[in-house]
PDB file of N, CA, C, O and CB in Angstrom:
ATOM      1  N   MET A   1      34.641  -6.277  25.082  1.00  0.00           N
ATOM      2  CA  MET A   1      34.461  -7.459  24.262  1.00  0.00           C
ATOM      3  C   MET A   1      33.144  -8.115  24.638  1.00  0.00           C
ATOM      4  O   MET A   1      32.775  -8.144  25.812  1.00  0.00           O
ATOM      5  CB  MET A   1      35.643  -8.445  24.431  1.00  0.00           C
ATOM      6  N   THR A   2      32.441  -8.637  23.658  1.00  0.00           N
ATOM      7  CA  THR A   2      31.156  -9.269  23.893  1.00  0.00           C
ATOM      8  C   THR A   2      31.346 -10.735  24.250  1.00  0.00           C
ATOM      9  O   THR A   2      32.436 -11.287  24.094  1.00  0.00           O
ATOM     10  CB  THR A   2      30.253  -9.128  22.665  1.00  0.00           C
ATOM     11  N   GLU A   3      30.293 -11.352  24.724  1.00  0.00           N
ATOM     12  CA  GLU A   3      30.329 -12.773  25.072  1.00  0.00           C
ATOM     13  C   GLU A   3      30.186 -13.659  23.843  1.00  0.00           C
ATOM     14  O   GLU A   3      30.529 -14.840  23.880  1.00  0.00           O
ATOM     15  CB  GLU A   3      29.229 -13.097  26.071  1.00  0.00           C
ATOM     16  N   THR A   4      29.681 -13.086  22.755  1.00  0.00           N
ATOM     17  CA  THR A   4      29.451 -13.854  21.527  1.00  0.00           C
ATOM     18  C   THR A   4      30.330 -13.328  20.407  1.00  0.00           C
ATOM     19  O   THR A   4      30.474 -12.120  20.221  1.00  0.00           O
ATOM     20  CB  THR A   4      27.968 -13.796  21.113  1.00  0.00           C
ATOM     21  N   MET A   5      30.907 -14.249  19.673  1.00  0.00           N
ATOM     22  CA  MET A   5      31.654 -13.897  18.465  1.00  0.00           C
ATOM     23  C   MET A   5      30.986 -14.638  17.303  1.00  0.00           C
ATOM     24  O   MET A   5      30.207 -15.570  17.502  1.00  0.00           O
ATOM     25  CB  MET A   5      33.200 -14.272  18.592  1.00  0.00           C
ATOM     26  N   TRP A   6      31.308 -14.203  16.109  1.00  0.00           N
ATOM     27  CA  TRP A   6      30.697 -14.782  14.923  1.00  0.00           C
ATOM     28  C   TRP A   6      31.779 -15.384  14.039  1.00  0.00           C
ATOM     29  O   TRP A   6      32.710 -14.697  13.619  1.00  0.00           O
ATOM     30  CB  TRP A   6      29.883 -13.723  14.148  1.00  0.00           C
ATOM     31  N   ARG A   7      31.644 -16.669  13.764  1.00  0.00           N
ATOM     32  CA  ARG A   7      32.619 -17.389  12.949  1.00  0.00           C
ATOM     33  C   ARG A   7      32.065 -17.512  11.526  1.00  0.00           C
ATOM     34  O   ARG A   7      30.933 -17.947  11.315  1.00  0.00           O
ATOM     35  CB  ARG A   7      32.934 -18.802  13.558  1.00  0.00           C
ATOM     36  N   CYS A   8      32.884 -17.122  10.575  1.00  0.00           N
ATOM     37  CA  CYS A   8      32.516 -17.223   9.163  1.00  0.00           C
ATOM     38  C   CYS A   8      33.476 -18.207   8.504  1.00  0.00           C
ATOM     39  O   CYS A   8      34.673 -17.939   8.400  1.00  0.00           O
ATOM     40  CB  CYS A   8      32.557 -15.817   8.450  1.00  0.00           C
ATOM     41  N   ASP A   9      32.950 -19.341   8.060  1.00  0.00           N
ATOM     42  CA  ASP A   9      33.760 -20.352   7.389  1.00  0.00           C
ATOM     43  C   ASP A   9      33.560 -20.256   5.880  1.00  0.00           C
ATOM     44  O   ASP A   9      32.432 -20.158   5.396  1.00  0.00           O
ATOM     45  CB  ASP A   9      33.402 -21.768   7.895  1.00  0.00           C
ATOM     46  N   GLN A  10      34.662 -20.286   5.150  1.00  0.00           N
ATOM     47  CA  GLN A  10      34.623 -20.341   3.695  1.00  0.00           C
ATOM     48  C   GLN A  10      34.966 -21.772   3.293  1.00  0.00           C
ATOM     49  O   GLN A  10      35.989 -22.315   3.711  1.00  0.00           O
ATOM     50  CB  GLN A  10      35.616 -19.299   3.043  1.00  0.00           C
ATOM     51  N   VAL A  11      34.111 -22.372   2.487  1.00  0.00           N
ATOM     52  CA  VAL A  11      34.318 -23.751   2.062  1.00  0.00           C
ATOM     53  C   VAL A  11      34.365 -23.791   0.543  1.00  0.00           C
ATOM     54  O   VAL A  11      33.520 -23.213  -0.140  1.00  0.00           O
ATOM     55  CB  VAL A  11      33.199 -24.684   2.610  1.00  0.00           C
ATOM     56  N   ARG A  12      35.371 -24.485   0.033  1.00  0.00           N
ATOM     57  CA  ARG A  12      35.511 -24.665  -1.417  1.00  0.00           C
ATOM     58  C   ARG A  12      35.686 -26.151  -1.678  1.00  0.00           C
ATOM     59  O   ARG A  12      36.550 -26.786  -1.073  1.00  0.00           O
ATOM     60  CB  ARG A  12      36.724 -23.837  -1.995  1.00  0.00           C
ATOM     61  N   ALA A  13      34.887 -26.708  -2.560  1.00  0.00           N
ATOM     62  CA  ALA A  13      34.941 -28.126  -2.926  1.00  0.00           C
ATOM     63  C   ALA A  13      34.863 -29.020  -1.691  1.00  0.00           C
ATOM     64  O   ALA A  13      35.549 -30.039  -1.609  1.00  0.00           O
ATOM     65  CB  ALA A  13      36.226 -28.426  -3.709  1.00  0.00           C
ATOM     66  N   GLY A  14      34.028 -28.634  -0.738  1.00  0.00           N
ATOM     67  CA  GLY A  14      33.819 -29.445   0.443  1.00  0.00           C
ATOM     68  C   GLY A  14      34.904 -29.358   1.497  1.00  0.00           C
ATOM     69  O   GLY A  14      34.829 -30.057   2.507  1.00  0.00           O
ATOM     70  N   GLN A  15      35.913 -28.518   1.291  1.00  0.00           N
ATOM     71  CA  GLN A  15      37.016 -28.382   2.232  1.00  0.00           C
ATOM     72  C   GLN A  15      37.030 -26.975   2.827  1.00  0.00           C
ATOM     73  O   GLN A  15      36.786 -25.991   2.130  1.00  0.00           O
ATOM     74  CB  GLN A  15      38.359 -28.692   1.542  1.00  0.00           C
ATOM     75  N   LEU A  16      37.322 -26.897   4.131  1.00  0.00           N
ATOM     76  CA  LEU A  16      37.447 -25.597   4.776  1.00  0.00           C
ATOM     77  C   LEU A  16      38.605 -24.850   4.135  1.00  0.00           C
ATOM     78  O   LEU A  16      39.737 -25.334   4.125  1.00  0.00           O
ATOM     79  CB  LEU A  16      37.657 -25.744   6.312  1.00  0.00           C
ATOM     80  N   TYR A  17      38.319 -23.684   3.608  1.00  0.00           N
ATOM     81  CA  TYR A  17      39.311 -22.870   2.914  1.00  0.00           C
ATOM     82  C   TYR A  17      39.849 -21.774   3.828  1.00  0.00           C
ATOM     83  O   TYR A  17      41.045 -21.482   3.817  1.00  0.00           O
ATOM     84  CB  TYR A  17      38.707 -22.253   1.647  1.00  0.00           C
ATOM     85  N   ASN A  18      38.963 -21.167   4.620  1.00  0.00           N
ATOM     86  CA  ASN A  18      39.351 -20.063   5.476  1.00  0.00           C
ATOM     87  C   ASN A  18      38.333 -19.934   6.599  1.00  0.00           C
ATOM     88  O   ASN A  18      37.153 -20.236   6.417  1.00  0.00           O
ATOM     89  CB  ASN A  18      39.464 -18.742   4.671  1.00  0.00           C
ATOM     90  N   ARG A  19      38.798 -19.481   7.766  1.00  0.00           N
ATOM     91  CA  ARG A  19      37.904 -19.233   8.901  1.00  0.00           C
ATOM     92  C   ARG A  19      38.256 -17.865   9.468  1.00  0.00           C
ATOM     93  O   ARG A  19      39.410 -17.593   9.798  1.00  0.00           O
ATOM     94  CB  ARG A  19      38.028 -20.358  10.003  1.00  0.00           C
ATOM     95  N   MET A  20      37.259 -17.022   9.573  1.00  0.00           N
ATOM     96  CA  MET A  20      37.456 -15.672  10.099  1.00  0.00           C
ATOM     97  C   MET A  20      36.527 -15.486  11.296  1.00  0.00           C
ATOM     98  O   MET A  20      35.441 -16.063  11.350  1.00  0.00           O
ATOM     99  CB  MET A  20      37.186 -14.583   8.998  1.00  0.00           C
ATOM    100  N   MET A  21      36.972 -14.671  12.253  1.00  0.00           N
ATOM    101  CA  MET A  21      36.173 -14.367  13.428  1.00  0.00           C
ATOM    102  C   MET A  21      35.798 -12.886  13.403  1.00  0.00           C
ATOM    103  O   MET A  21      36.612 -12.035  13.044  1.00  0.00           O
ATOM    104  CB  MET A  21      36.941 -14.727  14.731  1.00  0.00           C
ATOM    105  N   PHE A  22      34.553 -12.589  13.790  1.00  0.00           N
ATOM    106  CA  PHE A  22      34.052 -11.218  13.790  1.00  0.00           C
ATOM    107  C   PHE A  22      33.346 -10.926  15.100  1.00  0.00           C
ATOM    108  O   PHE A  22      32.831 -11.834  15.752  1.00  0.00           O
ATOM    109  CB  PHE A  22      33.102 -10.980  12.603  1.00  0.00           C
ATOM    110  N   ASP A  23      33.323  -9.663  15.484  1.00  0.00           N
ATOM    111  CA  ASP A  23      32.655  -9.238  16.714  1.00  0.00           C
ATOM    112  C   ASP A  23      31.142  -9.180  16.563  1.00  0.00           C
ATOM    113  O   ASP A  23      30.413  -9.382  17.534  1.00  0.00           O
ATOM    114  CB  ASP A  23      33.173  -7.884  17.143  1.00  0.00           C
ATOM    115  N   THR A  24      30.655  -8.900  15.332  1.00  0.00           N
ATOM    116  CA  THR A  24      29.212  -8.784  15.123  1.00  0.00           C
ATOM    117  C   THR A  24      28.786  -9.618  13.916  1.00  0.00           C
ATOM    118  O   THR A  24      29.583  -9.906  13.023  1.00  0.00           O
ATOM    119  CB  THR A  24      28.806  -7.304  14.927  1.00  0.00           C
ATOM    120  N   ARG A  25      27.522  -9.991  13.915  1.00  0.00           N
ATOM    121  CA  ARG A  25      26.965 -10.749  12.792  1.00  0.00           C
ATOM    122  C   ARG A  25      27.004  -9.908  11.513  1.00  0.00           C
ATOM    123  O   ARG A  25      27.250 -10.433  10.427  1.00  0.00           O
ATOM    124  CB  ARG A  25      25.513 -11.195  13.101  1.00  0.00           C
ATOM    125  N   GLU A  26      26.762  -8.611  11.648  1.00  0.00           N
ATOM    126  CA  GLU A  26      26.759  -7.722  10.488  1.00  0.00           C
ATOM    127  C   GLU A  26      28.118  -7.717   9.796  1.00  0.00           C
ATOM    128  O   GLU A  26      28.190  -7.742   8.567  1.00  0.00           O
ATOM    129  CB  GLU A  26      26.377  -6.301  10.908  1.00  0.00           C
ATOM    130  N   GLU A  27      29.193  -7.683  10.577  1.00  0.00           N
ATOM    131  CA  GLU A  27      30.538  -7.720   9.989  1.00  0.00           C
ATOM    132  C   GLU A  27      30.765  -9.032   9.236  1.00  0.00           C
ATOM    133  O   GLU A  27      31.316  -9.038   8.135  1.00  0.00           O
ATOM    134  CB  GLU A  27      31.611  -7.545  11.086  1.00  0.00           C
ATOM    135  N   ALA A  28      30.340 -10.129   9.834  1.00  0.00           N
ATOM    136  CA  ALA A  28      30.507 -11.434   9.199  1.00  0.00           C
ATOM    137  C   ALA A  28      29.702 -11.522   7.906  1.00  0.00           C
ATOM    138  O   ALA A  28      30.202 -12.030   6.902  1.00  0.00           O
ATOM    139  CB  ALA A  28      30.086 -12.551  10.158  1.00  0.00           C
ATOM    140  N   GLU A  29      28.472 -11.038   7.919  1.00  0.00           N
ATOM    141  CA  GLU A  29      27.636 -11.074   6.717  1.00  0.00           C
ATOM    142  C   GLU A  29      28.186 -10.169   5.623  1.00  0.00           C
ATOM    143  O   GLU A  29      28.156 -10.528   4.446  1.00  0.00           O
ATOM    144  CB  GLU A  29      26.207 -10.664   7.054  1.00  0.00           C
ATOM    145  N   ARG A  30      28.685  -9.007   6.001  1.00  0.00           N
ATOM    146  CA  ARG A  30      29.271  -8.086   5.021  1.00  0.00           C
ATOM    147  C   ARG A  30      30.497  -8.731   4.358  1.00  0.00           C
ATOM    148  O   ARG A  30      30.669  -8.637   3.143  1.00  0.00           O
ATOM    149  CB  ARG A  30      29.665  -6.741   5.700  1.00  0.00           C
ATOM    150  N   PHE A  31      31.338  -9.380   5.154  1.00  0.00           N
ATOM    151  CA  PHE A  31      32.508 -10.076   4.627  1.00  0.00           C
ATOM    152  C   PHE A  31      32.081 -11.190   3.664  1.00  0.00           C
ATOM    153  O   PHE A  31      32.642 -11.320   2.576  1.00  0.00           O
ATOM    154  CB  PHE A  31      33.356 -10.657   5.782  1.00  0.00           C
ATOM    155  N   ALA A  32      31.094 -11.989   4.061  1.00  0.00           N
ATOM    156  CA  ALA A  32      30.635 -13.099   3.220  1.00  0.00           C
ATOM    157  C   ALA A  32      30.067 -12.587   1.897  1.00  0.00           C
ATOM    158  O   ALA A  32      30.331 -13.171   0.847  1.00  0.00           O
ATOM    159  CB  ALA A  32      29.575 -13.932   3.963  1.00  0.00           C
ATOM    160  N   ARG A  33      29.292 -11.504   1.936  1.00  0.00           N
ATOM    161  CA  ARG A  33      28.732 -10.936   0.692  1.00  0.00           C
ATOM    162  C   ARG A  33      29.833 -10.458  -0.238  1.00  0.00           C
ATOM    163  O   ARG A  33      29.797 -10.713  -1.442  1.00  0.00           O
ATOM    164  CB  ARG A  33      27.781  -9.771   1.008  1.00  0.00           C
ATOM    165  N   LYS A  34      30.814  -9.761   0.330  1.00  0.00           N
ATOM    166  CA  LYS A  34      31.910  -9.235  -0.481  1.00  0.00           C
ATOM    167  C   LYS A  34      32.717 -10.375  -1.116  1.00  0.00           C
ATOM    168  O   LYS A  34      33.062 -10.322  -2.296  1.00  0.00           O
ATOM    169  CB  LYS A  34      32.829  -8.344   0.376  1.00  0.00           C
ATOM    170  N   MET A  35      33.008 -11.387  -0.326  1.00  0.00           N
ATOM    171  CA  MET A  35      33.782 -12.520  -0.837  1.00  0.00           C
ATOM    172  C   MET A  35      32.981 -13.331  -1.858  1.00  0.00           C
ATOM    173  O   MET A  35      33.547 -13.838  -2.827  1.00  0.00           O
ATOM    174  CB  MET A  35      34.223 -13.425   0.321  1.00  0.00           C
ATOM    175  N   GLN A  36      31.687 -13.454  -1.650  1.00  0.00           N
ATOM    176  CA  GLN A  36      30.838 -14.200  -2.586  1.00  0.00           C
ATOM    177  C   GLN A  36      30.853 -13.541  -3.965  1.00  0.00           C
ATOM    178  O   GLN A  36      30.800 -14.235  -4.981  1.00  0.00           O
ATOM    179  CB  GLN A  36      29.389 -14.288  -2.053  1.00  0.00           C
ATOM    180  N   GLN A  37      30.925 -12.227  -4.009  1.00  0.00           N
ATOM    181  CA  GLN A  37      30.996 -11.526  -5.287  1.00  0.00           C
ATOM    182  C   GLN A  37      32.321 -11.798  -5.989  1.00  0.00           C
ATOM    183  O   GLN A  37      32.368 -11.931  -7.212  1.00  0.00           O
ATOM    184  CB  GLN A  37      30.808 -10.024  -5.080  1.00  0.00           C
ATOM    185  N   MET A  38      33.398 -11.879  -5.208  1.00  0.00           N
ATOM    186  CA  MET A  38      34.727 -12.069  -5.792  1.00  0.00           C
ATOM    187  C   MET A  38      35.007 -13.544  -6.119  1.00  0.00           C
ATOM    188  O   MET A  38      35.703 -13.841  -7.090  1.00  0.00           O
ATOM    189  CB  MET A  38      35.795 -11.538  -4.837  1.00  0.00           C
ATOM    190  N   GLU A  39      34.470 -14.457  -5.316  1.00  0.00           N
ATOM    191  CA  GLU A  39      34.720 -15.881  -5.518  1.00  0.00           C
ATOM    192  C   GLU A  39      33.412 -16.657  -5.372  1.00  0.00           C
ATOM    193  O   GLU A  39      33.144 -17.229  -4.316  1.00  0.00           O
ATOM    194  CB  GLU A  39      35.781 -16.404  -4.515  1.00  0.00           C
ATOM    195  N   PRO A  40      32.600 -16.677  -6.427  1.00  0.00           N
ATOM    196  CA  PRO A  40      31.272 -17.293  -6.333  1.00  0.00           C
ATOM    197  C   PRO A  40      31.289 -18.814  -6.161  1.00  0.00           C
ATOM    198  O   PRO A  40      30.245 -19.403  -5.883  1.00  0.00           O
ATOM    199  CB  PRO A  40      30.487 -16.955  -7.557  1.00  0.00           C
ATOM    200  N   ASP A  41      32.443 -19.462  -6.317  1.00  0.00           N
ATOM    201  CA  ASP A  41      32.495 -20.916  -6.158  1.00  0.00           C
ATOM    202  C   ASP A  41      32.648 -21.339  -4.699  1.00  0.00           C
ATOM    203  O   ASP A  41      32.730 -22.533  -4.413  1.00  0.00           O
ATOM    204  CB  ASP A  41      33.639 -21.484  -6.975  1.00  0.00           C
ATOM    205  N   GLN A  42      32.688 -20.387  -3.778  1.00  0.00           N
ATOM    206  CA  GLN A  42      32.824 -20.705  -2.362  1.00  0.00           C
ATOM    207  C   GLN A  42      31.472 -20.639  -1.661  1.00  0.00           C
ATOM    208  O   GLN A  42      30.590 -19.862  -2.027  1.00  0.00           O
ATOM    209  CB  GLN A  42      33.818 -19.750  -1.690  1.00  0.00           C
ATOM    210  N   MET A  43      31.341 -21.488  -0.636  1.00  0.00           N
ATOM    211  CA  MET A  43      30.156 -21.473   0.214  1.00  0.00           C
ATOM    212  C   MET A  43      30.559 -20.824   1.533  1.00  0.00           C
ATOM    213  O   MET A  43      31.707 -20.949   1.960  1.00  0.00           O
ATOM    214  CB  MET A  43      29.575 -22.926   0.435  1.00  0.00           C
ATOM    215  N   PHE A  44      29.632 -20.137   2.177  1.00  0.00           N
ATOM    216  CA  PHE A  44      29.903 -19.455   3.427  1.00  0.00           C
ATOM    217  C   PHE A  44      28.891 -19.864   4.471  1.00  0.00           C
ATOM    218  O   PHE A  44      27.703 -20.005   4.179  1.00  0.00           O
ATOM    219  CB  PHE A  44      29.892 -17.944   3.235  1.00  0.00           C
ATOM    220  N   SER A  45      29.362 -20.054   5.685  1.00  0.00           N
ATOM    221  CA  SER A  45      28.458 -20.288   6.804  1.00  0.00           C
ATOM    222  C   SER A  45      28.862 -19.358   7.939  1.00  0.00           C
ATOM    223  O   SER A  45      30.046 -19.139   8.195  1.00  0.00           O
ATOM    224  CB  SER A  45      28.486 -21.786   7.260  1.00  0.00           C
ATOM    225  N   ILE A  46      27.862 -18.823   8.605  1.00  0.00           N
ATOM    226  CA  ILE A  46      28.093 -17.898   9.714  1.00  0.00           C
ATOM    227  C   ILE A  46      27.434 -18.509  10.942  1.00  0.00           C
ATOM    228  O   ILE A  46      26.269 -18.907  10.911  1.00  0.00           O
ATOM    229  CB  ILE A  46      27.524 -16.449   9.407  1.00  0.00           C
ATOM    230  N   GLU A  47      28.209 -18.576  12.027  1.00  0.00           N
ATOM    231  CA  GLU A  47      27.726 -19.225  13.236  1.00  0.00           C
ATOM    232  C   GLU A  47      28.142 -18.421  14.469  1.00  0.00           C
ATOM    233  O   GLU A  47      29.273 -17.942  14.558  1.00  0.00           O
ATOM    234  CB  GLU A  47      28.259 -20.669  13.325  1.00  0.00           C
ATOM    235  N   ALA A  48      27.225 -18.283  15.404  1.00  0.00           N
ATOM    236  CA  ALA A  48      27.529 -17.630  16.673  1.00  0.00           C
ATOM    237  C   ALA A  48      28.241 -18.630  17.573  1.00  0.00           C
ATOM    238  O   ALA A  48      27.825 -19.783  17.687  1.00  0.00           O
ATOM    239  CB  ALA A  48      26.235 -17.084  17.357  1.00  0.00           C
ATOM    240  N   ILE A  49      29.320 -18.179  18.211  1.00  0.00           N
ATOM    241  CA  ILE A  49      30.020 -19.026  19.168  1.00  0.00           C
ATOM    242  C   ILE A  49      30.355 -18.202  20.407  1.00  0.00           C
ATOM    243  O   ILE A  49      30.435 -16.976  20.343  1.00  0.00           O
ATOM    244  CB  ILE A  49      31.308 -19.632  18.540  1.00  0.00           C
ATOM    245  N   GLU A  50      30.546 -18.868  21.511  1.00  0.00           N
ATOM    246  CA  GLU A  50      30.921 -18.174  22.740  1.00  0.00           C
ATOM    247  C   GLU A  50      32.377 -17.732  22.643  1.00  0.00           C
ATOM    248  O   GLU A  50      33.231 -18.489  22.181  1.00  0.00           O
ATOM    249  CB  GLU A  50      30.703 -19.081  23.984  1.00  0.00           C
ATOM    250  N   ALA A  51      32.650 -16.533  23.071  1.00  0.00           N
ATOM    251  CA  ALA A  51      34.002 -15.979  22.997  1.00  0.00           C
ATOM    252  C   ALA A  51      34.993 -16.852  23.762  1.00  0.00           C
ATOM    253  O   ALA A  51      36.155 -16.946  23.368  1.00  0.00           O
ATOM    254  CB  ALA A  51      34.026 -14.547  23.548  1.00  0.00           C
ATOM    255  N   LYS A  52      34.563 -17.482  24.832  1.00  0.00           N
ATOM    256  CA  LYS A  52      35.476 -18.304  25.616  1.00  0.00           C
ATOM    257  C   LYS A  52      35.966 -19.536  24.845  1.00  0.00           C
ATOM    258  O   LYS A  52      36.963 -20.146  25.231  1.00  0.00           O
ATOM    259  CB  LYS A  52      34.797 -18.738  26.899  1.00  0.00           C
ATOM    260  N   GLN A  53      35.276 -19.906  23.761  1.00  0.00           N
ATOM    261  CA  GLN A  53      35.752 -21.003  22.917  1.00  0.00           C
ATOM    262  C   GLN A  53      36.934 -20.566  22.055  1.00  0.00           C
ATOM    263  O   GLN A  53      37.684 -21.399  21.546  1.00  0.00           O
ATOM    264  CB  GLN A  53      34.617 -21.520  22.026  1.00  0.00           C
ATOM    265  N   VAL A  54      37.092 -19.257  21.897  1.00  0.00           N
ATOM    266  CA  VAL A  54      38.170 -18.720  21.069  1.00  0.00           C
ATOM    267  C   VAL A  54      39.334 -18.286  21.933  1.00  0.00           C
ATOM    268  O   VAL A  54      40.485 -18.598  21.629  1.00  0.00           O
ATOM    269  CB  VAL A  54      37.673 -17.545  20.223  1.00  0.00           C
ATOM    270  N   TRP A  55      39.048 -17.574  23.000  1.00  0.00           N
ATOM    271  CA  TRP A  55      40.098 -17.027  23.856  1.00  0.00           C
ATOM    272  C   TRP A  55      40.060 -17.722  25.206  1.00  0.00           C
ATOM    273  O   TRP A  55      38.985 -17.957  25.759  1.00  0.00           O
ATOM    274  CB  TRP A  55      39.938 -15.496  24.025  1.00  0.00           C
ATOM    275  N   ASN A  56      41.201 -18.043  25.724  1.00  0.00           N
ATOM    276  CA  ASN A  56      41.277 -18.651  27.060  1.00  0.00           C
ATOM    277  C   ASN A  56      41.532 -17.607  28.104  1.00  0.00           C
ATOM    278  O   ASN A  56      41.628 -17.929  29.289  1.00  0.00           O
ATOM    279  CB  ASN A  56      42.366 -19.713  27.117  1.00  0.00           C
TER     280      ASN A  56
END
C-alpha cells in the first residue's frame, strides 16, 4: 500500500453526492472521465490525501 491515496468527490447541485478512494491518480481520473460522460451534470474533484487519514 502506498502512503498517498486519491480521493475523488462527485458533487451535484453543490452537495457531495459520492466519495471514492483510489490507489493512483490515474484510476481516479479514469473514473471521473467515465462518470462525466454518463452524468454530465456532476462536478468532480480529485485530491491527494495521506493514507493514514483514511485507515487507522
